[in-house]
C-alpha positions in Angstrom: -32.8 41.9 139.7 -34.3 39.3 142.0 -37.9 38.5 142.4 -39.8 40.3 145.2 -39.4 38.0 148.2 -43.1 37.8 148.9 -43.7 36.2 145.5 -42.0 33.0 146.6 -42.5 33.1 150.4 -45.8 33.1 152.2 -44.0 33.9 155.5 -42.4 37.0 153.9 -45.8 38.1 152.6 -47.3 37.7 156.1 -44.4 39.7 157.5 -45.1 42.5 155.0 -48.8 42.5 155.7 -48.3 42.6 159.5 -45.7 45.4 159.2 -48.1 47.4 157.0 -50.9 47.1 159.6 -48.6 48.0 162.5 -47.2 51.0 160.7 -50.6 52.3 159.8 -51.8 51.8 163.4 -48.7 53.1 165.3 -46.3 54.8 162.8 -43.0 53.7 161.4 -40.9 54.8 164.3 -42.7 53.1 167.1 -42.9 49.4 166.0 -40.4 46.7 166.7 -39.3 43.6 164.9 -40.6 41.6 167.8 -44.1 43.1 167.3 -43.9 42.5 163.6 -42.9 38.8 164.0 -45.5 38.2 166.6 -48.3 39.7 164.4 -47.1 37.6 161.5 -46.9 34.4 163.5 -43.2 33.8 162.9 -40.0 33.9 164.9 -38.1 37.1 165.2 -35.2 35.5 163.4 -37.4 34.7 160.4 -37.8 38.4 159.8 -34.1 38.8 159.5 -33.9 36.0 157.0 -35.6 38.3 154.6 -34.6 41.8 155.7 -31.3 42.8 157.4 -33.1 45.3 159.7 -36.4 46.8 160.7 -35.5 49.9 158.7 -34.8 47.9 155.6 -38.2 46.1 156.0 -40.1 49.4 156.4 -38.2 51.1 153.5 -39.1 48.1 151.3 -42.7 48.2 152.5 -43.2 51.8 151.5 -41.3 51.4 148.3 -43.8 48.7 147.3 -46.7 51.2 147.6 -44.8 53.6 145.4 -44.2 50.7 143.0 -47.9 49.9 142.9 -48.8 53.5 142.2 -46.3 53.8 139.3 -47.5 50.5 137.8 -51.2 51.6 138.0 -50.4 54.8 136.1 -48.1 53.0 133.5 -50.8 50.4 132.9 -53.5 53.0 132.5 -51.5 55.0 130.0 -50.7 51.9 128.1 -54.4 50.9 127.9 -55.7 54.4 127.2 -53.2 56.9 125.8 -55.8 59.8 126.3 -55.0 59.4 130.0 -51.9 61.4 129.3 -53.9 64.6 129.0 -52.9 66.8 132.1 -56.4 66.9 133.6 -56.8 63.1 133.4 -53.3 62.4 134.6 -53.6 64.7 137.6 -56.9 63.0 138.6 -55.3 59.5 138.2 -52.3 60.5 140.3 -54.5 61.9 143.1 -56.8 58.8 143.1 -53.9 56.4 143.0 -52.0 58.1 145.8 -55.1 58.5 148.0 -55.8 54.7 147.8 -52.2 53.7 148.8 -52.1 54.6 152.5 -48.4 54.2 153.0 -47.5 56.3 150.0 -50.1 58.8 151.2 -48.2 59.1 154.5 -45.1 59.9 152.6 -46.8 62.5 150.4 -48.4 64.2 153.5 -45.1 64.5 155.3 -45.1 61.9 158.0 -42.1 63.0 160.1 -41.0 59.6 161.4 -41.3 58.1 157.9 -39.4 60.9 156.2 -36.5 60.5 158.7 -36.4 56.8 158.0 -36.6 57.0 154.2 -34.4 60.0 153.7 -31.5 58.9 155.9 -29.3 57.9 153.0 -28.5 60.3 150.1 -29.5 57.7 147.4 -32.7 57.0 149.2 -33.6 60.7 149.4 -33.0 61.1 145.7 -35.2 58.1 144.8 -38.2 59.0 147.0 -37.9 62.6 146.0 -38.5 61.4 142.4 -41.9 60.0 143.3 -43.2 63.2 144.9 -45.8 65.4 143.1 -43.2 68.2 142.7 -40.8 65.9 141.0 -43.5 64.4 138.8 -44.4 67.9 137.7 -40.8 68.6 136.9 -40.3 65.4 134.8 -43.7 64.8 133.2 -44.9 68.3 132.5 -42.0 69.2 130.1 -42.9 66.0 128.2 -46.5 67.1 127.9 -45.4 70.6 127.0 -43.2 69.3 124.2 -46.1 67.4 122.7 -48.4 70.4 122.8 -50.6 69.2 125.7 -49.8 72.2 127.8 -50.3 75.8 126.8 -47.3 77.8 125.6 -48.5 81.2 126.6 -47.1 81.0 130.2 -43.7 79.9 131.5 -43.5 76.2 132.1 -41.9 76.5 135.6 -44.9 78.7 136.6 -47.3 76.1 135.3 -45.5 73.2 137.0 -45.5 75.1 140.3 -49.2 75.8 140.0 -50.1 72.2 139.2 -47.9 71.0 142.1 -49.6 73.4 144.5 -53.1 72.3 143.3 -52.2 68.6 143.6 -50.8 69.1 147.1 -53.9 71.0 148.2 -56.3 68.5 146.7 -54.4 65.6 148.3 -54.7 67.2 151.7 -58.4 68.0 151.2 -59.3 64.5 150.0 -57.3 62.9 152.9 -59.1 65.1 155.5 -62.6 65.9 154.1 -63.5 67.7 157.3 -61.0 70.4 156.4 -62.6 71.2 153.1 -65.8 72.9 152.2 -68.8 70.5 152.1 -71.0 69.6 149.2 -68.5 68.5 146.6 -69.7 65.7 144.5 -66.5 64.3 143.0 -63.2 65.9 144.1 -61.3 64.1 141.3 -63.6 65.7 138.7 -63.1 69.1 140.3 -59.3 68.6 140.2 -59.5 67.5 136.5 -61.5 70.6 135.6 -59.1 72.8 137.5 -56.0 71.5 135.8 -57.7 71.6 132.4 -58.5 75.3 132.9 -55.1 76.1 134.2 -52.7 74.5 131.7 -54.5 72.8 128.7 -54.8 74.4 125.3 -58.3 75.1 123.9 -58.0 72.7 121.0 -58.0 69.0 122.1 -55.0 67.0 120.8 -55.3 64.3 118.2 -54.9 60.6 118.7 -51.4 60.4 117.2 -50.2 63.2 119.6 -51.7 61.5 122.6 -50.1 58.1 121.7 -46.7 59.7 121.3 -46.9 61.7 124.5 -48.2 58.6 126.4 -45.3 56.5 125.1 -42.8 59.2 126.2 -44.3 59.5 129.7 -44.5 55.7 130.1 -40.7 55.5 129.3 -39.9 58.1 131.9 -42.1 56.5 134.6 -40.6 53.0 133.8 -37.2 54.4 134.6 -38.5 55.4 138.1 -40.3 52.1 138.5 -37.1 50.2 137.8 -35.2 52.4 140.3 -37.8 51.5 142.9 -37.5 47.8 142.1 -33.8 48.0 142.5 -34.3 49.8 145.8 -36.6 47.0 147.0 -34.1 44.4 145.9 -31.4 46.1 147.9 -33.5 46.3 151.0 -34.0 42.5 151.1 -31.4 40.2 152.7 -28.8 38.8 150.3 -30.0 35.8 148.4 -33.6 36.8 148.6 
């Protein structure tokens, strides 16, 4: 696996920064390589030294946001295993996604972006693994197996409910004008909601939390490595 190109090239870093700003301002489908190169202060050919096409550049750009989000969650779980409790993990996922504007566009269903990212089967499978529904499907069974989720209801029903709540809160936090006013901390409200929905009444012990956190970290690291491989493939050969 090669190093991310921006780690050893200031020009590549400028190209990524410029592409990010243009995508946020105009959308993924409307910008051109000429606009990106002009904003970055490089020649158009320089962009192609690092990425074979505009589509590869933008795919790699969005994948970097997903990578950042995964690394934030993995690092937090490693530093504080109690973060693995469903209510805390849900709030962390919401907060992390909301502060990564490109990943947020993906989660909220940007049509141009979805067409670009989901064009190839392998890409569709990878980006689908980073969506709230997929995280519920992969992480919640782990939490369930460690006793962090109640056993009095079917797990698929609980996963569906948490996914629906996460999706709704993400939309509300992204567009506060669409939500009822007066909330103090929407992340705390989400945490309370998830705790009431799926957590058992007795809090888990430290040993249980550590084992569950280690299990979730291993699962998220698999996705992280897949995203890194995707970024590597999106770069020009030799980068």
